[in-house]
N, C-alpha and C positions, 0 to 999 in steps of 0.2 A: 295826566292822570285821570282811571275809571272806577270813580266811585262802585260801581256795582259789582264790578271784581277784589275789592278791598269785605264787601260785604261779604265776601264769601269763601274768606280767609276764614279758621277755626282756629282755638287752640288748642298745642302740642301735648306731645302724651309726655313730656320729658326723659325719652327714650336718648341714649347713647348714640350716635352719630356715628353706622357703620361704615369702617374705614373700604377705600373703593379697591378693588378687585378686579384679576385678570378678565374673570367671567363673563364679570356689567357689562363687556365687550357686547357680548353677546343679548344677553334684556337692555339694549338699548338704556342702562342707565346714564346719566349724566350727573356732577357734580362740579360745584363753582365756589371758591372765596372773592366775600371783601370785606375789609378793613375799617372799621368808617371812624374816622377821627371825629372824637368829641372834643371841650373843652381841656382846655390843659393838657393834659399831656396821659385822659384815657380815651381809650377807646375800643369798639366793642369786636368783635370777631360772627362775618355769620356766614353761613353755608348754607347753597340752596343746591337741594340732593334732588332731581329729578325723573323721574319712573314715569316712565311710556309704557304706553296701557294698548295692545288689538284687541278688544274686545268688541270696537265699532267705527269706521269710519272717523264720526267726531266725537269720541272719546280719547281726546290725550293724552287720559291717565295724572297724575297728582305728583304734588310738590311738596318737598316740606322745610322749613327753613329752620337752618337749627344756630343756635347766639354761646358759642364759647363749646360748643361742644351737645349739646342738649337742646331736642327737639321743643321747640318757642311756637310753631303754627304751621298752618298746614291749609291744600287746598286744590280743587280740581284747578286745567290747567283750563285757559289764560286767566293769570291774576295776577292780586297786585299787592305783593304780604307788604304793611307800614311795619317800618321800624324806623330808630334815631337815625333822626336826618333826613330822611322824605321815608324810601317805600323800594322793593327790590320786585320788578316787573323781568313776567315771565310768561312766555305762550310756546306752545308748538304747533307747527303743523304735518300736514299730511307725511312729507319726508324728513320731519324733524324738528329741531329749535330754529323758529321765527326771531327770537331775541332772548335775553338773560343778561340786565344792564340795571342797574342801579339809578334811583334818578332820587333827585333833590328837588324841594317844595318851587325854585323858577323853571325846571326843566332840563337840565342840566345831566345824560344820562352816560353813564361810565359803564362800560361790561365787563363782565364779572372775571375775577382771573378761574380760567378750568382748573382741575385735576387736571395736572400733568400724564396722568394713564388713563387717561378718558380719551373715548375718541376724539373731542371737536379740542383737548388737551395737544394729542399726536398730531396730529394735523395742524394744530397754530407753531408749534416745531418744527414742525417740515418748511412750516412759510419761512422764519426764519432761518433754517438751518442752508433751504435750497430758496431763496424769493424767484428763480429767474424758471426755476421748474413749477413753483407755483402759481404762476399766474399765469403760462402757458395752460394750468389744468382750470384758473380758471375759466380762463379767455375758452374752452374748450367748450367747460359746463355750462355757457353766456352761449355757444354757436347751438348744442345739444339744446336749449329748453326753447331759445326764438325759433328753432324748429317745428316743436312740438305745438308752441303754439297759435304757429302762419297755420298748421297744419289741422290740428284740433279746429280752432277760430272758422275756418272756411271749410269745415264741414261740416260743426256748429251753427254757422247761416247758413247755410243753402238752405233748407231744410225752413227756415223759419220765413224767408225769404218768397218762400212756395206758399203761402197761406193769397189766395187771393186776392183780399183789401189788396195787401203789401203788393204783389202785381198789378195790380192796377193801376197805380202810386208810381212804384219806382219800374216796375216789366219785369221779368223775370230775371233772376239770377243762375248763374248755375255754375257749381267749384271749378275754377280749371286745374283742379290737382284731387286725381281716384286715386286712388292706392288701393292697393291687392290684400287684404286685412292682415296676410304675416306683413307688410309694411309699417302697415299702421299702427301691430301691437310691437316690430322691431323698433318702431320710432316712440313707440310711447315706453318703450325699456328705458334705452337712453337717455328721453328728457328728465325720468322718475333717477337714475344714476343723478344727471348732472344737479334734478333740486340737491338730492341727498349731500350730492359734494359742494349745495350752497350752506346747503343748512349745521356742518361740520364748519364752516366761517363764518355761521350768524350771520348771513346774506338771507334779505327775504325782498323781493318786491311784489307784490300783489299781482302782476299782469304776471312777467316771467314764473313767480312760484306758481301761482295759482291757478295758468291754467294751464303749465306747459304741459301739463299729464293728465 
């Protein structure tokens, strides 16, 4: 757990949790739930409300934690919200959510349950009802990202290896892949689609999803 993130958490305003509406599919809102079992029959019901931001590439919006329907905490993303028995860890990337977990002090991470009507909830329901199709879609998303990593990686490394001191040490390197602009753009778009699909399943890999587009 990262104390720096926890320090950015601020108290909430105790407002009531807004129900999930169909138009929230368009503005990128995500909603999750987790119930923390306490001693005896006591339990606490938390909700995580994630609001993405379109302002800047480095600004991933805000997240709010609700306890029994009232806003308890708020923070800019990424954040770790201290709750009973652990933290709620949430991070957002360029393609969507990286993670939304409840993490205990001994490091056990449990994914939060998505709102069934949200984009993540709908994708997870599709995975349950159509497991074979879901696996095929997941495999295609990895292929698209791998293509993006390979193409982007070779094109990014070529100018670095043209620096005279590097050339003197290892010789001149020329990328074996030289694609027209339209194809580079197409691969970038496809890699973005693949990354977005993986974000709906809360799958994130720093190499695939971070460098794929």
